[in-house]
Structures are given as structure tokens and as C-alpha cells.
N, C-alpha and C positions, 0 to 999 in steps of 0.2 A: 420618073418625073411624078410630082405630086398631082393629085386630082381632087376635085370637090364633088361631094354628093349633095345635090341641091333639090329640095322638096318644096312644092308650093303648099303653103299652109293657110293662106287667106284668099278670099275670092277676088277675082279681077273686076267684079262689078263695081263701078264707081271709080276705078283707077283711070289715070290719064291714058290717052291713046299711045303715047310713047312708052309707058310702062307696060301696057298690054303687048305691044310689039316686042319689047325686050323679053318678056316672059315667053312669048311665042318663039323667039329666036333661040331660046334655051330649050325649047321642046316642052314647055309647061303650059297646059291648056286647062286642066281641071284641078280642083283641090285634091291633093294626094299624089299627083303626078311627081315623079322624081327622075333625075337625070344625073349622069356623071360627066363632068366637064374638066378639061385640063386646067392646070394652074398657070394662067398667063395673064397679060395685061387686059386683054379683051374681056375675059371672063370676070376678072376682078371689077372692071367697070360696070358690067351688067349686074353683078351682085350688089354693088353699091347703089345702083339706080333703083332696085326693087327690094332692098334688104328688109323692108317692113312687111313684105308679103311672103317671104321665103325663110326656110331654115337650112343652114349650110353646115355640113360636117366634112371632115377630110376623109376621103375614101382610101 
């Protein structure tokens, strides 16, 4: 199964509360944090919600 490598590249300061919660649910708390997530509908929705704050590559 495919996976995504997600890295937080912009600060969460000034982001909406739901965007901060989405980043937290992905395990992203500080700039530079990265995580590997499965390729499924839930992950794609989270990526779409905070795509201006993250960098996504296929793992």
C-alpha cells in the first residue's frame, strides 16, 4: 500500500484552530516535523485541509 511522507514547513501560528488540530492529528507540532501516513481517504482529506502548511512526498 502506498504511503505519504508529510513534513510541516510553515508555522501553525495564525492558523485556524481546526487546521492546528488537523496538523496535531497527523503528529506535526513543530516546523520540520515529519510523519509517514497511509494513502487513504482520511489522510487525503487532512492533506487537503492544511496543504498550504505542509510538503507531501510519496514514501
